[in-house]
C-alpha positions as CSV (number, residue, x, y, z in Angstrom):
1,M,0.0,0.0,0.0
2,L,1.2,3.5,-0.8
3,P,2.1,5.8,2.1
4,A,-0.2,8.8,2.5
5,L,2.7,11.2,1.8
6,V,3.0,9.7,-1.7
7,L,-0.7,9.2,-2.3
8,D,-1.9,12.7,-1.4
9,P,-0.1,14.5,-4.2
10,V,-1.2,11.9,-6.7
11,M,-4.8,12.3,-5.6
12,E,-4.5,16.1,-5.8
13,S,-3.0,15.9,-9.3
14,H,-5.9,13.8,-10.4
15,R,-8.4,16.1,-8.7
16,I,-9.6,13.3,-6.4
17,R,-11.5,14.8,-3.5
18,V,-12.1,13.0,-0.2
19,N,-15.3,13.6,1.8
20,K,-13.7,14.0,5.3
21,E,-16.9,13.6,7.2
22,E,-17.8,10.3,5.4
23,L,-14.2,9.1,5.9
24,E,-14.4,9.8,9.6
25,R,-17.8,8.1,9.8
26,T,-16.5,5.1,8.0
27,S,-13.4,5.0,10.1
28,A,-15.4,5.0,13.3
29,L,-17.7,2.3,11.9
30,L,-14.9,0.1,10.9
31,G,-13.0,0.7,14.2
32,S,-16.1,-0.3,16.2
33,R,-16.6,-3.4,14.1
34,L,-12.9,-4.4,14.5
35,K,-13.2,-4.0,18.3
36,E,-16.4,-6.1,18.2
37,L,-14.6,-8.8,16.2
38,E,-11.7,-8.8,18.5
39,R,-13.9,-9.3,21.6
40,E,-15.6,-12.1,19.8
41,A,-12.2,-13.7,19.0
42,H,-11.2,-13.4,22.7
43,F,-14.5,-15.0,23.7
44,V,-14.1,-18.0,21.3
45,A,-10.5,-18.5,22.4
46,G,-11.4,-18.2,26.0
47,E,-8.5,-15.8,26.6
48,Q,-7.1,-12.4,25.7
49,F,-4.4,-12.4,22.9
50,L,-3.1,-9.9,20.4
51,V,-5.0,-10.6,17.2
52,T,-2.2,-8.7,15.3
53,S,0.4,-11.2,16.5
54,S,0.9,-14.0,14.0
55,D,2.6,-16.2,16.7
56,Q,-0.3,-15.7,19.2
57,L,-2.9,-16.1,16.5
58,R,-1.3,-19.3,15.2
59,E,-1.1,-20.7,18.7
60,I,-4.8,-19.9,19.4
61,L,-6.2,-21.1,16.0
62,F,-4.1,-24.2,15.4
63,G,-2.8,-25.1,18.9
64,K,-5.6,-24.3,21.3
65,L,-8.7,-24.5,18.9
66,K,-7.1,-27.3,16.8
67,L,-8.3,-25.7,13.5
68,Q,-7.0,-27.3,10.3
69,L,-5.7,-25.4,7.3
70,L,-7.8,-25.7,4.1
71,S,-6.4,-26.6,0.7
72,P,-7.3,-24.4,-2.3
73,K,-10.2,-26.9,-3.0
74,G,-11.6,-26.3,0.5
75,D,-10.5,-29.7,1.9
76,A,-8.7,-30.1,5.2
77,S,-5.1,-30.3,4.4
78,Q,-3.2,-33.3,5.6
79,D,0.3,-31.9,4.9
80,G,-0.3,-28.4,6.3
81,A,-0.5,-26.7,2.9
82,A,-2.7,-23.7,3.2
83,G,-5.5,-22.5,0.9
84,P,-5.7,-18.9,-0.2
85,P,-3.6,-16.7,2.1
86,V,-5.4,-15.5,5.2
87,H,-5.4,-11.8,4.1
88,L,-7.3,-12.7,0.9
89,R,-9.9,-14.7,2.8
90,S,-10.2,-11.8,5.3
91,R,-10.7,-9.3,2.4
92,A,-13.4,-11.6,0.9
93,M,-15.2,-11.7,4.3
94,M,-14.9,-8.0,4.7
95,R,-16.3,-7.4,1.2
96,N,-19.3,-9.5,2.2
97,D,-19.9,-7.6,5.5
98,H,-19.2,-4.1,4.3
99,Q,-20.4,-2.7,1.0
100,G,-17.9,0.2,0.9
101,A,-15.0,-2.1,1.7
102,D,-15.0,-3.5,-1.9
103,V,-13.6,-0.2,-3.2
104,L,-10.9,-0.1,-0.5
105,T,-9.8,-3.7,-0.8
106,S,-9.7,-3.7,-4.6
107,S,-6.9,-1.2,-4.5
108,F,-5.0,-3.5,-2.1
109,D,-5.3,-6.4,-4.5
110,K,-3.5,-4.5,-7.2
111,H,-0.4,-4.0,-5.1
């Protein structure tokens, strides 16, 4: 993803305007939803952990909860080979939950 310092001049040169009020509203909405999902993850795990820590998340998902990785066909993998990367599955879920997220995540897929 491009840093804001690089992106701002590009947006200005293309006369792209940002509705700051809508951006703030969307940011607050997504922030609330992220906190809600984090609370739900802690509840399911039965403990607090950093959802941003890949080590802690791996331990919770595959160690404690004994989840299995899925192959690209959706089958449980016997050899540990993963299906689509987690970030792609997360984006797909986010697109399903949030209409406006499709615009945001489509730009991530290009980079």
